C-alpha positions in Angstrom: -24.0 -4.2 32.4 -21.4 -6.9 32.2 -24.5 -9.9 32.1 -25.4 -8.0 28.9 -22.2 -9.2 27.5 -22.1 -12.3 29.2 -25.9 -13.0 27.2 -24.5 -10.9 23.9 -22.1 -13.4 22.9 -24.3 -16.5 24.2 -26.3 -14.8 21.9 -23.8 -14.5 18.9 -22.9 -18.1 19.7 -26.3 -18.9 18.8 -27.2 -17.5 16.2 -24.1 -18.8 15.2 -24.3 -22.7 15.5 -27.3 -23.0 15.7 -28.3 -23.9 12.1 -25.7 -26.4 12.0 -25.8 -30.3 13.3 -21.8 -30.7 13.8 -19.8 -27.5 14.9 -15.7 -28.0 15.3 -14.0 -27.7 19.0 -11.5 -24.9 17.3 -15.0 -22.8 17.2 -16.2 -24.0 20.9 -12.6 -22.4 22.0 -13.1 -19.1 20.5 -16.6 -19.7 22.1 -15.3 -20.5 25.5 -13.1 -18.7 25.7 -14.3 -15.4 25.2 -16.8 -16.5 27.8 -13.3 -16.2 29.5 -12.1 -13.2 28.8 -14.9 -11.8 30.0 -15.2 -13.5 33.3 -12.4 -12.5 33.7 -13.1 -8.5 32.6 -15.4 -9.1 35.4 -13.7 -10.3 38.4 -11.4 -7.6 38.1 -13.5 -4.5 38.0 -15.3 -6.2 41.2 -11.7 -6.1 42.7 -10.7 -3.0 41.8 -14.5 -1.3 43.1 -13.9 -3.6 46.2 -10.5 -1.9 47.1 -11.3 1.0 46.1 -14.6 0.9 48.3 -12.4 -0.5 50.9 -9.4 2.6 50.9 -12.7 4.4 51.1 -14.4 3.9 54.5 -12.9 5.3 57.3 -10.4 3.5 60.3 -12.2 2.3 63.1 
């Protein structure tokens, strides 16, 4: 699921930028921030999953 989200963001940017000779710094910054936010969501979800598994693991 997360891979699909990253690939979707990249594909959208490729479609927007493919036919252009120049891409503004602002547009690239927006794209990179979108990727960063998606990566942070993945990290947070992974952390929550690990914490849940550790809490459910038997002690000992």
